Every structure is written in C-alpha cells, then in structure tokens.
C-alpha positions as CSV (number, residue, x, y, z in Angstrom):
1,M,0.1,0.2,0.1
2,Q,1.4,3.3,-1.0
3,Q,2.0,5.7,2.1
4,R,1.7,9.3,1.7
5,A,2.6,12.7,3.2
6,L,-0.1,13.8,5.4
7,G,0.3,17.4,4.8
8,R,3.1,19.2,6.7
9,T,2.7,17.1,9.8
10,G,5.7,14.8,9.3
11,R,3.0,11.8,9.3
12,S,2.1,9.4,6.6
13,V,-1.1,7.8,5.6
14,S,-2.2,5.3,3.4
15,A,-3.4,6.0,-0.3
16,V,-6.4,4.1,0.7
17,G,-8.0,4.5,4.0
18,L,-11.0,3.4,5.7
19,G,-14.3,5.4,6.4
20,T,-15.9,4.4,9.4
21,W,-19.3,6.1,9.6
22,Q,-20.6,2.6,9.0
23,L,-19.2,1.3,12.2
24,G,-21.4,3.7,14.2
25,A,-24.3,1.6,12.8
26,D,-25.9,4.4,10.8
27,W,-26.0,2.4,7.7
28,G,-27.8,-0.5,9.4
29,A,-26.3,-2.9,12.1
30,V,-22.8,-3.7,12.4
31,S,-21.9,-5.7,15.4
32,E,-18.9,-4.8,17.7
33,E,-17.2,-8.1,16.6
34,E,-17.7,-7.2,12.9
35,A,-16.6,-3.9,13.3
36,E,-13.3,-5.2,15.1
37,R,-12.7,-7.5,12.1
38,V,-13.3,-4.8,9.6
39,L,-10.6,-2.7,11.2
40,A,-8.2,-5.7,11.5
41,A,-8.6,-6.5,7.9
42,S,-7.8,-3.0,6.8
43,V,-4.7,-2.7,8.8
44,D,-3.6,-6.2,7.8
45,R,-3.6,-4.9,4.1
46,G,-1.6,-1.6,4.9
47,V,-4.3,0.7,5.9
48,T,-3.0,3.5,8.1
49,L,-5.8,6.0,8.1
50,F,-9.2,5.7,10.1
51,D,-11.4,8.5,9.5
52,T,-14.4,8.9,12.0
53,A,-16.5,11.4,13.7
54,D,-18.0,12.2,17.1
55,V,-21.4,11.6,15.9
56,Y,-21.0,8.2,14.1
57,G,-23.3,6.2,16.3
58,D,-22.9,9.0,18.9
59,G,-19.3,8.2,19.7
60,R,-19.8,4.3,18.9
61,S,-17.1,4.6,15.8
62,E,-14.5,6.3,18.0
63,S,-14.7,4.1,20.8
64,L,-14.6,0.7,18.7
65,I,-11.3,2.3,17.2
66,G,-10.0,3.4,20.3
67,R,-10.4,-0.1,21.9
68,F,-9.1,-1.7,18.7
69,L,-5.8,0.4,18.5
70,A,-5.2,0.1,22.3
71,A,-4.6,-3.8,21.7
72,R,-2.2,-2.9,18.9
73,P,0.7,-1.0,20.3
74,G,2.9,0.7,17.8
75,H,0.0,0.4,15.1
76,G,0.9,3.3,13.1
77,V,-2.4,4.4,12.3
78,T,-3.7,8.0,12.0
79,V,-7.0,8.7,13.4
80,A,-8.9,11.5,11.8
81,T,-12.0,12.5,13.6
82,K,-14.4,15.2,13.0
83,M,-16.5,17.7,15.3
84,G,-19.2,20.0,15.0
85,R,-22.5,18.3,14.4
86,R,-23.3,17.8,18.1
87,L,-25.3,20.9,17.9
88,A,-27.2,22.7,15.2
89,Q,-24.8,23.8,12.5
90,E,-25.2,27.6,13.1
91,P,-22.4,29.8,13.3
92,E,-22.8,30.7,16.9
93,N,-22.3,27.0,18.1
94,Y,-18.7,27.0,16.8
95,T,-17.1,28.5,19.9
96,P,-13.7,27.6,21.7
97,E,-15.8,26.2,24.6
98,N,-17.7,23.8,22.3
99,F,-14.4,22.9,20.5
100,R,-13.0,22.0,23.8
101,A,-15.9,20.0,25.0
102,W,-16.2,18.2,21.5
103,T,-12.6,17.2,21.6
104,D,-12.2,16.3,25.0
105,R,-15.1,13.8,24.5
106,S,-13.4,12.5,21.4
107,R,-10.2,11.9,23.4
108,A,-12.3,10.1,25.8
109,N,-13.9,7.9,23.4
110,L,-10.5,7.2,21.6
111,G,-8.5,6.8,24.7
112,V,-5.8,9.4,23.7
113,D,-4.2,12.4,25.1
114,T,-3.8,14.0,21.8
115,L,-6.0,13.6,18.8
116,D,-3.8,13.0,15.9
117,L,-6.1,15.0,13.5
118,V,-9.5,16.7,14.1
119,Q,-11.7,18.0,11.0
120,L,-14.6,20.3,11.3
121,H,-17.5,18.7,10.2
122,C,-18.9,20.3,7.3
123,P,-19.5,23.5,9.0
124,P,-21.3,26.5,7.5
125,T,-19.2,28.7,5.1
126,A,-19.4,31.5,7.6
127,V,-17.4,29.4,10.1
128,I,-14.9,28.4,7.5
129,E,-14.3,31.8,6.6
130,D,-14.0,33.2,10.2
131,D,-10.6,34.1,11.4
132,A,-11.8,33.1,15.0
133,T,-12.4,29.4,13.9
134,Y,-8.8,28.9,13.1
135,D,-7.7,31.0,16.4
136,A,-9.6,28.6,18.3
137,L,-8.2,25.5,16.6
138,D,-4.6,26.9,16.9
139,A,-5.1,27.2,20.6
140,L,-6.0,23.4,20.8
141,V,-2.8,22.6,18.8
142,A,-0.6,24.6,21.1
143,D,-2.0,23.0,24.3
144,G,-1.8,19.5,22.9
145,T,-5.2,18.6,22.8
146,I,-5.0,18.0,19.2
147,A,-1.9,17.5,16.8
148,A,-3.4,19.1,13.6
149,Y,-6.6,20.2,12.1
150,G,-8.4,20.2,8.8
151,V,-11.9,20.7,7.3
152,S,-14.7,18.5,5.9
153,V,-16.7,20.6,3.3
154,E,-19.6,20.0,1.1
155,T,-18.5,22.9,-1.6
156,C,-15.5,23.3,-3.9
157,A,-15.8,27.0,-2.7
158,Q,-15.5,25.9,1.1
159,A,-12.7,23.8,0.1
160,L,-10.8,26.6,-1.4
161,A,-11.5,28.9,1.5
162,A,-10.0,26.3,3.9
163,I,-6.9,25.6,1.8
164,S,-6.2,29.4,1.9
165,R,-5.4,29.0,5.5
166,P,-2.0,28.4,6.6
167,N,-2.5,25.8,9.5
168,V,-5.1,23.5,7.6
169,T,-3.6,20.1,7.3
170,N,-6.2,18.8,5.1
171,V,-9.5,19.2,3.4
172,Q,-12.1,16.4,3.0
173,I,-14.3,16.6,0.1
174,I,-16.6,14.3,-2.0
175,F,-14.7,13.3,-5.2
176,N,-15.5,10.6,-7.4
177,P,-16.5,9.6,-11.0
178,F,-19.9,11.3,-10.1
179,R,-18.4,14.4,-8.5
180,L,-15.7,15.8,-10.9
181,K,-15.6,19.2,-10.0
182,P,-12.8,19.0,-7.5
183,L,-10.6,18.5,-10.4
184,D,-11.0,21.8,-11.8
185,E,-9.5,24.0,-9.0
186,V,-9.6,22.1,-5.6
187,L,-7.0,19.3,-6.2
188,P,-4.4,21.7,-8.0
189,A,-4.8,24.5,-5.1
190,A,-4.4,21.7,-2.4
191,E,-1.3,20.3,-4.0
192,A,0.5,23.5,-4.4
193,A,-0.4,24.6,-0.9
194,G,0.6,21.2,0.6
195,V,-2.8,20.5,2.0
196,A,-3.7,17.1,2.2
197,I,-6.8,16.1,0.2
198,F,-9.1,13.0,1.7
199,A,-11.7,11.8,-1.1
200,R,-14.8,10.9,0.9
201,V,-18.0,9.1,-0.5
202,P,-15.8,7.5,-3.2
203,L,-18.1,5.0,-4.2
204,A,-21.2,7.5,-4.2
205,S,-22.7,5.5,-1.0
206,G,-22.4,2.0,-2.7
207,L,-23.7,3.3,-6.3
208,L,-20.1,2.7,-7.8
209,S,-20.2,-0.8,-5.8
210,G,-21.8,-2.5,-8.9
211,R,-23.9,-4.4,-6.7
212,Y,-27.2,-2.4,-6.8
213,T,-30.2,-2.9,-9.1
214,A,-33.4,-0.9,-9.5
215,E,-35.0,-3.5,-7.2
216,T,-32.1,-2.7,-4.3
217,T,-33.7,-1.6,-1.0
218,F,-32.0,-0.2,2.3
219,A,-32.7,-0.4,6.0
220,A,-35.2,2.1,7.3
221,N,-32.4,3.6,9.6
222,D,-30.0,3.8,6.6
223,H,-29.4,7.4,4.7
224,R,-29.9,5.9,1.6
225,T,-33.4,5.2,2.3
226,Y,-34.4,8.4,4.4
227,N,-32.1,11.2,2.7
228,R,-32.2,10.8,-1.0
229,H,-33.7,14.2,-1.7
230,G,-32.0,16.1,1.4
231,E,-34.7,15.4,3.8
232,A,-32.1,14.9,6.9
233,F,-28.9,16.7,5.5
234,D,-27.2,18.0,2.5
235,R,-28.5,15.5,-0.4
236,G,-25.1,15.4,-2.1
237,E,-24.0,13.1,0.7
238,T,-26.5,10.4,-0.4
239,F,-25.4,8.8,-3.8
240,S,-23.4,11.9,-4.4
241,G,-26.5,13.8,-5.0
242,V,-27.1,11.5,-8.2
243,D,-30.5,10.3,-8.9
244,F,-30.3,6.7,-8.1
245,E,-31.5,5.3,-11.5
246,T,-29.2,7.6,-13.4
247,G,-26.4,6.2,-11.1
248,L,-27.2,2.8,-11.8
249,A,-27.0,3.2,-15.5
250,A,-23.9,5.3,-15.3
251,A,-22.2,2.9,-12.9
252,A,-22.8,-0.2,-15.6
253,E,-21.4,1.7,-18.3
254,L,-18.2,2.3,-16.2
255,A,-18.0,-1.4,-15.2
256,A,-18.4,-2.7,-18.8
257,A,-15.5,-0.6,-19.9
258,L,-12.9,-2.4,-17.4
259,P,-10.7,-5.4,-18.3
260,E,-11.7,-9.0,-17.1
261,G,-10.7,-9.4,-13.3
262,V,-10.9,-5.8,-12.3
263,S,-14.0,-4.6,-10.1
264,L,-15.8,-1.3,-10.6
265,P,-15.2,-0.3,-7.0
266,A,-11.5,-1.3,-6.9
267,A,-11.0,0.5,-10.4
268,T,-13.0,3.5,-9.0
269,L,-10.8,3.8,-5.7
270,A,-7.6,3.6,-7.8
271,W,-8.6,6.2,-10.3
272,I,-9.4,8.6,-7.2
273,A,-6.2,7.9,-5.5
274,A,-4.0,8.3,-8.7
275,Q,-5.7,11.8,-9.4
276,P,-2.9,14.6,-8.6
277,G,-3.6,16.4,-5.3
278,V,-5.4,13.4,-3.7
279,T,-3.6,12.0,-0.7
280,S,-6.1,9.2,0.5
281,V,-9.1,8.0,-0.5
282,I,-11.4,6.8,2.3
283,P,-14.1,4.1,1.4
284,G,-16.3,2.7,4.2
285,A,-16.6,-1.3,4.7
286,R,-19.2,-3.0,6.8
287,N,-17.6,-6.3,6.7
288,V,-14.2,-8.0,5.8
289,R,-15.2,-8.4,2.4
290,Q,-15.6,-4.9,1.4
291,A,-12.6,-4.0,3.4
292,E,-10.4,-6.4,1.7
293,S,-11.8,-5.2,-1.7
294,N,-11.1,-1.6,-0.9
295,A,-7.5,-2.5,-0.2
296,T,-7.0,-4.1,-3.3
297,A,-7.4,-0.8,-5.0
298,G,-4.1,0.0,-3.6
299,E,-2.6,-3.1,-5.5
300,L,-4.1,-1.5,-8.6
301,L,-1.8,1.6,-8.2
302,E,1.1,-0.5,-8.6
303,D,0.3,-3.4,-11.2
304,G,-0.3,-1.6,-14.4
305,F,-4.0,-1.1,-14.5
306,D,-4.6,1.5,-17.3
307,I,-6.0,4.5,-15.3
308,G,-5.8,6.5,-18.1
309,A,-8.2,4.3,-20.2
310,F,-10.9,4.5,-17.3
311,D,-10.2,8.1,-16.9
312,R,-11.3,8.8,-20.5
313,V,-14.6,6.6,-19.8
314,V,-15.3,8.6,-16.6
315,R,-15.0,12.0,-18.1
316,E,-17.2,10.9,-21.1
317,V,-20.0,9.4,-18.9
318,Y,-19.7,12.4,-16.4
319,D,-20.0,15.0,-19.3
320,R,-22.8,13.3,-21.1
321,D,-25.1,12.4,-18.2
322,L,-24.2,14.0,-14.9
323,R,-22.3,17.3,-15.4
324,A,-25.2,19.4,-16.1
325,S,-27.0,18.4,-13.0
326,I,-24.1,18.0,-10.6
327,H,-21.4,20.3,-11.5
328,P,-23.1,23.5,-10.6
329,L,-24.4,22.2,-7.1
330,W,-21.3,21.6,-5.2
C-alpha cells in the first residue's frame, strides 16, 4: 500500500484509508465483533488512516477504534476524527468552549491524550471563512489537545477557502466519478499549498460498488432510504446527489469498460487515489469482504492497471449524463 505525506504534519497515511461512518451503525446494524474484523482486515492490508466522527453512532465508531488500537501498540494508524455536528450547524455554536468540549469527548472515546487530526464536520461557510475559527483550533494545537486540524466540506468554494488558511492540514471533500468538480480548482490548489485531500463518499454511497439494481432496498435507518432528497442533511452526501436510476446506468457503463478481473469499486478507488492532489481515498466497509476489496485498489496503483483508459470513460460518462445536474451544485 502506498504511504503518502499528510500535509505538513510529518506523518504518512495510506493511499486507501478506511471511513468508519458505517461502524457507528448509521447504515444498518454492524456488530462490535464485525467492526473489529473490518478494522483488523484493513490494517493487515496496509491501511494506516481511519476516518471517523464524534457523531458516528454518537461516539460508537470512535470508541470501537480506540479499543481496537489500544490492543495494537505501535499500530502506526492515524485517526482523523471530526467535530461540529453535536449541535445545530449554526455559526454561533462554533465556539472555543464547544471545540474543547467536543475534542475532550473524542479524546475519551479514543482513549488518547492528543487527537491526531480533527476536522470541522461540514460547517457553514461563515465558520470556514471566520478568522476566529482558526484561532480556536490553533489554541487546541498549542496546548496539545490536538496535533493537527482540517475541514470537511460540502462545496468546492468552501474547500478553496479552507486551503487558503496556513495551518489547515487537510480538506475532506466528496470526489468520485460522479463528482468531478474538485478536479477543476480544488486538487491543484491543495497540491500547491501542501494541503492533504481526503476523498470521501468515493463509491457514491455504494452506487459505484456495482452491486445495486433498481430493486435494491436499504434499511429504514440507512440514509440511502431517508435522505435521497436531502430530508435530513445535504443531499449530496447520499449517492453523491445523483439520481439513483441515473447512477445505476452510469455505473453499469463504467463497469463494462473495465478489463476482466478488475472490479468497479477497486478501479474507482484506484482512479481517485491516482489523481494529482489526492492524498487518501476513504471508502467505508461494513464487513471484511468490503474492507479487503477496498485495499485491493491500492494494489491496482502498482500493477499496471490502465488508469488513463478508465479516466477517459469516466469523463465521457460524466460530461454526457451528470455534469449538467451535478457540477453547478457543489
């Protein structure tokens, strides 16, 4: 597995990481035993980045990760957590006092004195643009509560605003074959500034897994059931904002363009990780099979898979079927 510099922190993280929203059981039930197996399978395949958040299962994801890593001294894993969604996402809630309360809770959940990396969890634009936000984060770095900080964003404009801040380590943004806008400005700007990019929702909530059909259904507590039109949060978080039927057709076309033996999810993750400016792609996994499939993408970066050929098909499908409805929104 390729290891890449995490901004200016001196740390390295794997080109393919692990997103752990699922381990909070927010995508349907995942037992503690299965969650531990997912974490172990990922680490055993060279994954050194876990991305989590204080609201994933109300801290369940953080706690599972903390217990798992405590049993593996010298694990070498960087844990990137997120904060800011325990209260309404209104600018007045992003205060130094709340930052400290949220990070203290995450430190307890993870069982550490200093958090490796804390990212603001898709805050309002006003928070991203406010000098006071970064003063408060710098204070947490200064006193050892956190080692570094970044911002998870919804839009490219927010990403560019965060990248312009001198002490931002990383920006996390939705980037996949159904969301190409970050290629225009965000990835070049991040690369020039030495800011890491974590590509989240890389498989478009599973649409790019190649496993779904028009008859596929999801659990009632799965956001792919209750947030298809943004009923609970930004609709771009669910299927990357793509209409389900449109996404199925686009995914089928991408899959048909791949050589025998290369799966659509592995090709997708490898394509994302290969883009200049991307530090790590962070797919989720609910079981060991998915975790191992994700890690296989790291091998495609090294074994001669023709990423350029796949790139041409990705851009053709996007320009024809998705650009008009997706590109202006995020």
